[in-house]
C-alpha positions in Angstrom: 30.8 35.7 25.1 33.7 38.2 25.4 37.1 36.9 24.2 40.4 38.4 25.0 42.4 38.4 21.8 45.2 40.9 21.9 46.0 40.7 18.2 42.3 41.4 17.2 42.3 44.3 19.7 45.4 45.7 18.1 44.0 45.3 14.5 40.7 46.9 15.4 42.5 49.9 17.0 44.8 50.2 13.9 41.7 50.3 11.7 40.1 52.9 13.9 43.2 55.1 13.9 43.5 54.8 10.1 39.8 55.9 9.8 40.4 58.9 12.0 43.4 59.9 9.9 41.3 59.6 6.7 38.6 61.8 8.2 40.8 64.3 10.0 43.5 64.9 7.4 41.4 67.0 5.0 40.1 69.1 8.0 43.7 69.7 9.2 44.9 70.6 5.7 42.0 73.1 5.4 42.9 74.7 8.7 46.6 74.9 7.7 45.7 76.4 4.3 43.7 79.1 6.1 46.8 80.1 8.0 49.1 80.6 5.0 49.1 83.2 2.3 47.6 82.2 -1.1 51.0 82.2 -2.9 52.5 79.7 -0.5 49.5 77.3 -0.8 50.0 77.1 -4.6 53.5 75.9 -4.3 54.5 72.3 -3.7 54.8 70.7 -1.2 51.7 71.6 0.7 52.7 72.8 4.2 51.5 70.6 7.1 52.1 73.1 9.9 50.1 76.3 10.5 51.5 79.5 9.1 51.5 83.1 10.3 48.6 84.6 8.3 45.8 83.3 10.6 44.5 86.7 11.7 44.9 88.4 8.4 43.0 85.7 6.5 40.2 85.4 9.0 39.8 89.2 9.2 39.5 89.3 5.4 37.1 86.4 5.3 34.8 87.6 8.1 34.8 91.4 7.5 35.5 91.7 3.8 38.3 93.8 2.3 40.8 92.4 -0.1 44.4 91.8 -1.0 45.9 93.5 -4.0 42.8 95.4 -4.9 40.3 92.5 -4.9 37.2 93.0 -2.9 35.4 90.1 -1.1 32.0 90.1 0.4 32.0 89.8 4.2 30.9 86.4 5.5 28.5 88.1 8.1 26.5 89.6 5.2 26.3 86.3 3.4 25.2 84.5 6.7 22.5 87.2 7.2 21.3 86.7 3.6 21.1 82.9 4.1 19.4 83.2 7.4 16.7 85.6 6.2 16.1 83.4 3.1 15.9 80.2 5.3 13.4 81.9 7.7 11.2 83.2 4.9 11.2 79.8 3.2 10.6 77.9 6.4 7.7 80.0 7.7 6.1 80.2 4.2 6.5 76.4 3.7 5.0 75.5 7.1 2.1 77.9 6.7 1.1 76.9 3.2 1.6 73.1 3.8 -0.2 73.2 7.1 -3.2 74.9 5.7 -3.4 72.8 2.6 -3.1 69.5 4.5 -5.7 70.7 7.0 -8.1 71.5 4.2 -7.6 68.2 2.5 -8.1 66.2 5.7 -10.9 68.0 7.5 -13.0 69.7 4.8 -15.3 67.8 2.6 -15.3 69.2 -0.9 -15.5 67.7 -4.4 -12.2 66.3 -5.8 -10.3 66.8 -2.5 -8.4 63.5 -3.0 -7.7 64.6 -6.6 -6.2 67.8 -5.3 -4.1 65.8 -2.9 -2.8 63.5 -5.6 -2.1 66.5 -7.8 0.0 68.0 -5.0 1.6 64.6 -4.4 2.5 64.0 -8.0 4.8 67.1 -7.9 7.1 65.0 -5.7 8.0 63.1 -8.9 9.4 66.2 -10.6 13.0 66.6 -9.7 14.5 70.0 -9.2 16.4 69.9 -12.5 13.0 69.8 -14.4 11.7 72.8 -12.5 14.7 75.1 -12.7 14.1 76.8 -16.1 10.3 77.2 -15.6 10.8 78.6 -12.1 13.4 81.1 -13.4 11.0 82.2 -16.2 8.2 82.8 -13.8 10.4 84.7 -11.4 11.8 86.8 -14.3 8.3 87.5 -15.7 7.1 88.7 -12.2 10.1 91.0 -11.9 11.4 89.3 -8.8 15.0 88.7 -10.0 17.8 89.7 -7.6 15.5 89.8 -4.6 14.9 87.8 -1.5 11.3 87.1 -2.7 12.5 85.8 -6.1 14.7 83.3 -4.3 12.2 82.3 -1.6 8.8 82.2 -3.1 9.5 79.4 -5.6 10.8 77.2 -2.8 7.8 77.7 -0.5 5.4 75.2 -2.1 6.2 71.8 -0.7 4.5 68.5 -1.5 6.6 66.7 1.1 5.6 69.0 3.9 1.9 68.8 2.8 2.1 65.0 2.8 3.7 64.9 6.2 1.2 67.3 7.8 -1.7 65.2 6.2 -0.3 62.1 7.7 -0.1 63.7 11.1 -3.7 65.0 10.8 -4.9 61.5 9.9 -3.5 60.1 13.1 -5.8 62.3 15.2 -8.8 60.1 16.3 -12.2 60.9 15.0 -13.6 60.8 18.6 -11.3 63.6 19.6 -12.5 65.8 16.7 -16.1 64.9 17.6 -15.6 65.9 21.2 -14.0 69.2 20.2 -17.0 70.0 17.9 -19.4 69.2 20.8 -17.4 71.6 23.0 -17.9 74.3 20.3 -14.6 74.2 18.5 -14.7 75.1 14.8 -12.0 74.7 12.1 -11.8 78.4 11.4 
């Protein structure tokens, strides 16, 4: 049943407008701050209208350089670093997790469920517990200050192994049997 109540309609619109202001105001202030010089932004009151330093600030942010002798790293270089790390971690994580889940589901070997639960138990270790041992291993291997030192510790993933295992378990045994009859092998 739809009711036509103008007062409730007004109240609901006012609540929505208030919510939009709460969400949009910090974004607007961030944009305005990016268009002013740093000295102006440290003085009260905070300006609410854009300033005249838009191109200078974004040029410095995107391409490096600096004001008053300070050097900043260009954003494009940082984006490239992040992208290359993310790609290495993603491909490595998918490859290792896919192969380990495949082995646990399709190969029959002693203690295979024990190995699965050993992998699964690592989900209970939070990142905070693993930070120092991971750093020590990376330092001992001489991989500090390198992409590999940042990427390799993050490649092993119990979550991805568990998810791939669950997907492999949904494949019907009849389909696997027919594939074996047709001559397909796991390797």
